[in-house]
C-alpha positions as a Python dict, from the first residue, in 0.01 Angstrom:
ca = {
    (1, 'X'): (0, 0, 0),
    (2, 'X'): (-223, 250, 188),
    (3, 'X'): (-86, 602, 179),
    (4, 'X'): (-124, 897, 412),
    (5, 'X'): (-87, 1257, 300),
    (6, 'X'): (-64, 1602, 452),
    (7, 'X'): (25, 1952, 341),
    (8, 'X'): (341, 2138, 441),
    (9, 'X'): (545, 2417, 282),
    (10, 'X'): (283, 2443, 6),
    (11, 'X'): (332, 2083, -109),
    (12, 'X'): (125, 1770, -47),
    (13, 'X'): (348, 1498, 94),
    (14, 'X'): (250, 1135, 73),
    (15, 'X'): (387, 856, 291),
    (16, 'X'): (329, 490, 371),
    (17, 'X'): (289, 412, 741),
    (18, 'X'): (255, 63, 886),
    (19, 'X'): (319, -129, 1205),
    (20, 'X'): (391, -38, 1564),
    (21, 'X'): (709, -6, 1767),
    (22, 'X'): (1021, 200, 1716),
    (23, 'X'): (968, 451, 1431),
    (24, 'X'): (1183, 368, 1129),
    (25, 'X'): (1198, 625, 849),
    (26, 'X'): (1295, 504, 501),
    (27, 'X'): (1409, 781, 263),
    (28, 'X'): (1421, 668, -99),
    (29, 'X'): (1683, 749, -357),
    (30, 'X'): (1683, 932, -689),
    (31, 'X'): (1472, 913, -902),
    (32, 'X'): (1254, 662, -717),
    (33, 'X'): (969, 668, -466),
    (34, 'X'): (884, 481, -147),
    (35, 'X'): (796, 160, -334),
    (36, 'X'): (1167, 84, -382),
    (37, 'X'): (1159, -17, -13),
    (38, 'X'): (878, -271, -46),
    (39, 'X'): (1085, -574, 53),
    (40, 'X'): (1241, -391, 349),
    (41, 'X'): (898, -273, 463),
    (42, 'X'): (774, -631, 463),
    (43, 'X'): (1079, -742, 662),
    (44, 'X'): (1059, -488, 945),
    (45, 'X'): (695, -376, 973),
    (46, 'X'): (617, -652, 1222),
    (47, 'X'): (849, -493, 1478),
    (48, 'X'): (873, -126, 1374),
    (49, 'X'): (646, 159, 1283),
    (50, 'X'): (761, 201, 923),
    (51, 'X'): (738, 552, 778),
    (52, 'X'): (823, 560, 407),
    (53, 'X'): (762, 901, 245),
    (54, 'X'): (754, 1000, -118),
    (55, 'X'): (990, 1297, -140),
    (56, 'X'): (835, 1609, -290),
    (57, 'X'): (760, 1563, -658),
    (58, 'X'): (810, 1185, -649),
    (59, 'X'): (548, 913, -619),
    (60, 'X'): (222, 1062, -493),
    (61, 'X'): (379, 1379, -347),
    (62, 'X'): (339, 1715, -519),
    (63, 'X'): (597, 1988, -579),
    (64, 'X'): (617, 2362, -622),
    (65, 'X'): (593, 2497, -974),
    (66, 'X'): (932, 2659, -927),
    (67, 'X'): (1112, 2348, -795),
    (68, 'X'): (1235, 2229, -1133),
    (69, 'X'): (1402, 2558, -1217),
    (70, 'X'): (1525, 2647, -868),
    (71, 'X'): (1612, 2299, -745),
    (72, 'X'): (1537, 2155, -402),
    (73, 'X'): (1820, 2158, -151),
    (74, 'X'): (1884, 1849, 60),
    (75, 'X'): (1800, 2057, 368),
    (76, 'X'): (1460, 2143, 218),
    (77, 'X'): (1382, 1774, 168),
    (78, 'X'): (1498, 1721, 528),
    (79, 'X'): (1260, 1990, 654),
    (80, 'X'): (977, 1809, 475),
    (81, 'X'): (1067, 1490, 664),
    (82, 'X'): (1072, 1672, 999),
    (83, 'X'): (731, 1821, 920),
    (84, 'X'): (607, 1472, 838),
    (85, 'X'): (728, 1337, 1174),
    (86, 'X'): (557, 1627, 1350),
    (87, 'X'): (236, 1559, 1157),
    (88, 'X'): (248, 1192, 1260),
    (89, 'X'): (318, 1299, 1620),
    (90, 'X'): (638, 1097, 1635),
    (91, 'X'): (796, 1209, 1963),
    (92, 'X'): (1042, 928, 2037),
    (93, 'X'): (1374, 921, 1849),
    (94, 'X'): (1344, 731, 1521),
    (95, 'X'): (1578, 509, 1325),
    (96, 'X'): (1665, 697, 1006),
    (97, 'X'): (1748, 510, 685),
    (98, 'X'): (1864, 677, 364),
    (99, 'X'): (1945, 528, 25),
    (100, 'X'): (2170, 718, -219),
    (101, 'X'): (2013, 1068, -241),
    (102, 'X'): (1818, 968, 67),
    (103, 'X'): (2157, 946, 238),
    (104, 'X'): (2232, 1308, 144),
    (105, 'X'): (1904, 1403, 310),
    (106, 'X'): (1986, 1181, 609),
    (107, 'X'): (2306, 1377, 672),
    (108, 'X'): (2108, 1701, 694),
    (109, 'X'): (1851, 1550, 927),
    (110, 'X'): (2106, 1389, 1158),
    (111, 'X'): (2325, 1700, 1172),
    (112, 'X'): (2046, 1954, 1217),
    (113, 'X'): (1814, 1754, 1445),
    (114, 'X'): (2022, 1476, 1608),
    (115, 'X'): (1784, 1458, 1904),
    (116, 'X'): (1512, 1323, 1673),
    (117, 'X'): (1706, 1009, 1574),
    (118, 'X'): (1839, 719, 1777),
    (119, 'X'): (2030, 550, 1494),
    (120, 'X'): (2110, 589, 1125),
    (121, 'X'): (2135, 340, 838),
    (122, 'X'): (2315, 442, 519),
    (123, 'X'): (2262, 254, 194),
    (124, 'X'): (2490, 316, -105),
    (125, 'X'): (2549, 688, -55),
    (126, 'X'): (2827, 945, -27),
    (127, 'X'): (2939, 1215, 217),
    (128, 'X'): (3132, 1444, -18),
    (129, 'X'): (3004, 1709, -256),
    (130, 'X'): (3004, 1667, -632),
    (131, 'X'): (3315, 1738, -832),
    (132, 'X'): (3295, 2015, -1089),
    (133, 'X'): (3242, 1750, -1357),
    (134, 'X'): (2973, 1580, -1150),
    (135, 'X'): (2786, 1907, -1100),
    (136, 'X'): (2801, 1983, -1471),
    (137, 'X'): (2656, 1640, -1551),
    (138, 'X'): (2369, 1687, -1309),
    (139, 'X'): (2280, 2030, -1444),
    (140, 'X'): (2293, 1901, -1801),
    (141, 'X'): (2053, 1620, -1711),
    (142, 'X'): (1822, 1867, -1535),
    (143, 'X'): (1803, 2081, -1848),
    (144, 'X'): (1755, 1784, -2080),
    (145, 'X'): (1490, 1591, -1886),
    (146, 'X'): (1254, 1888, -1880),
    (147, 'X'): (1280, 1914, -2259),
    (148, 'X'): (1277, 1548, -2359),
    (149, 'X'): (1126, 1344, -2073),
    (150, 'X'): (1271, 1063, -1864),
    (151, 'X'): (1405, 824, -2130),
    (152, 'X'): (1755, 980, -2134),
    (153, 'X'): (1766, 930, -1755),
    (154, 'X'): (1704, 558, -1803),
    (155, 'X'): (1979, 534, -2063),
    (156, 'X'): (2234, 714, -1847),
    (157, 'X'): (2150, 565, -1508),
    (158, 'X'): (2052, 201, -1560),
    (159, 'X'): (2405, 71, -1636),
    (160, 'X'): (2533, 251, -1325),
    (161, 'X'): (2254, 141, -1092),
    (162, 'X'): (2276, -235, -1136),
    (163, 'X'): (2560, -484, -1121),
    (164, 'X'): (2667, -637, -1451),
    (165, 'X'): (2535, -978, -1345),
    (166, 'X'): (2197, -826, -1257),
    (167, 'X'): (2170, -660, -1597),
    (168, 'X'): (2263, -982, -1776),
    (169, 'X'): (2064, -1241, -1582),
    (170, 'X'): (1783, -1067, -1390),
    (171, 'X'): (1579, -874, -1644),
    (172, 'X'): (1286, -839, -1404),
    (173, 'X'): (1490, -610, -1177),
    (174, 'X'): (1612, -400, -1469),
    (175, 'X'): (1252, -373, -1591),
    (176, 'X'): (1130, -271, -1245),
    (177, 'X'): (1393, 0, -1208),
    (178, 'X'): (1325, 124, -1561),
    (179, 'X'): (951, 143, -1493),
    (180, 'X'): (997, 357, -1181),
    (181, 'X'): (1236, 598, -1356),
    (182, 'X'): (1008, 637, -1657),
    (183, 'X'): (713, 714, -1429),
    (184, 'X'): (901, 987, -1240),
    (185, 'X'): (817, 1353, -1291),
    (186, 'X'): (1072, 1531, -1515),
    (187, 'X'): (1032, 1842, -1298),
    (188, 'X'): (1108, 1639, -983),
    (189, 'X'): (1415, 1489, -1151),
    (190, 'X'): (1539, 1834, -1250),
    (191, 'X'): (1471, 1970, -900),
    (192, 'X'): (1662, 1687, -732),
    (193, 'X'): (1956, 1708, -971),
    (194, 'X'): (1994, 2081, -915),
    (195, 'X'): (1971, 2028, -540),
    (196, 'X'): (2226, 1746, -538),
    (197, 'X'): (2463, 1950, -754),
    (198, 'X'): (2496, 2207, -474),
    (199, 'X'): (2478, 1975, -173),
    (200, 'X'): (2737, 2041, 98),
    (201, 'X'): (3037, 1825, 174),
    (202, 'X'): (2982, 1668, 518),
    (203, 'X'): (3293, 1450, 546),
    (204, 'X'): (3444, 1672, 817),
    (205, 'X'): (3126, 1655, 1025),
    (206, 'X'): (3074, 1279, 1044),
    (207, 'X'): (3242, 1261, 1385),
    (208, 'X'): (2952, 1468, 1523),
    (209, 'X'): (2707, 1183, 1460),
    (210, 'X'): (2745, 981, 1777),
    (211, 'X'): (2438, 760, 1735),
    (212, 'X'): (2478, 393, 1629),
    (213, 'X'): (2514, 356, 1253),
    (214, 'X'): (2490, 79, 996),
    (215, 'X'): (2662, 135, 661),
    (216, 'X'): (2575, -95, 369),
    (217, 'X'): (2705, -94, 13),
    (218, 'X'): (2682, -325, -286),
    (219, 'X'): (3008, -503, -362),
    (220, 'X'): (2983, -381, -723),
    (221, 'X'): (2846, -34, -657),
    (222, 'X'): (2987, 199, -924),
    (223, 'X'): (2824, 513, -783),
    (224, 'X'): (2914, 476, -414),
    (225, 'X'): (3217, 244, -422),
    (226, 'X'): (3273, 10, -125),
    (227, 'X'): (3608, 169, -36),
    (228, 'X'): (3445, 510, -15),
    (229, 'X'): (3165, 385, 208),
    (230, 'X'): (3410, 194, 424),
    (231, 'X'): (3582, 529, 486),
    (232, 'X'): (3248, 683, 583),
    (233, 'X'): (3191, 403, 833),
    (234, 'X'): (3538, 460, 974),
    (235, 'X'): (3467, 829, 1026),
    (236, 'X'): (3142, 767, 1214),
    (237, 'X'): (3194, 710, 1589),
    (238, 'X'): (2971, 400, 1617),
    (239, 'X'): (2940, 236, 1276),
    (240, 'X'): (2912, -118, 1148),
    (241, 'X'): (3013, -169, 783),
    (242, 'X'): (2867, -441, 560),
    (243, 'X'): (2953, -507, 197),
    (244, 'X'): (2656, -672, 28),
    (245, 'X'): (2751, -942, -225),
    (246, 'X'): (2585, -986, -566),
    (247, 'X'): (2469, -625, -580),
    (248, 'X'): (2555, -297, -746),
    (249, 'X'): (2410, 36, -635),
    (250, 'X'): (2055, -98, -590),
    (251, 'X'): (2134, -326, -297),
    (252, 'X'): (1779, -316, -160),
    (253, 'X'): (1647, -467, -484),
    (254, 'X'): (1941, -679, -598),
    (255, 'X'): (2007, -863, -272),
    (256, 'X'): (1716, -796, -37),
    (257, 'X'): (1784, -1112, 163),
    (258, 'X'): (2127, -991, 275),
    (259, 'X'): (2006, -633, 323),
    (260, 'X'): (1702, -736, 528),
    (261, 'X'): (1910, -968, 744),
    (262, 'X'): (2159, -690, 824),
    (263, 'X'): (1886, -432, 882),
    (264, 'X'): (1681, -660, 1107),
    (265, 'X'): (1985, -755, 1315),
    (266, 'X'): (2081, -389, 1354),
    (267, 'X'): (1731, -290, 1465),
    (268, 'X'): (1723, -572, 1720),
    (269, 'X'): (2060, -461, 1859),
    (270, 'X'): (1911, -122, 1947),
}
């Protein structure tokens, strides 16, 4: 995939851009990069201008030397995305899609710059802040990954990311997810974990997001359970909720056919 890059806030951000039409921004999850969206890019690039960035420190994007220790707030990632849209001279409101951590960044974008987005799509994410136990786990992983590398991240996350059936019968998906995690920068992982540990709770602000919304979740998602995401959809003024069968947290990889069908239909409805 051809990549574009530009410099903002002292980091070099890389993104994949393809197609013409309504801008559609795809924000990847943790600890992945834009390539997790490959099957969605193929499905919508004929009708949309797809913009799929690598968040700072992930994929081909760089990071500040201090990011690992200080963490990167979700609002800082959001500011990077806004700078990217300005660089690409995107003036019409875009469709904004966020997966998992990308959803945390989506909330900040949609709440701070609602005029820039005509619709939002949420994949397997949450609206509340971490519990005290959740924060402690993130900070422990941040400390450990810098010392030991990414293998402990694979061991902790893989069983949570994929449905049991996927792990047992689709080794190619498990191998693909493992490869991406192992290739990630330990500093970027630490930075994201520290940032997610202090992300704000936005549950009380969802009613402010009046644009059309699509909310998707894997039927076996252990990280963002369907009941929790159904509540998010209910709190958004204009939301459609879809539970994706045969998928855990990684819906976009585990059941791309169902995801792409829902996404394409939603985009056409706009």
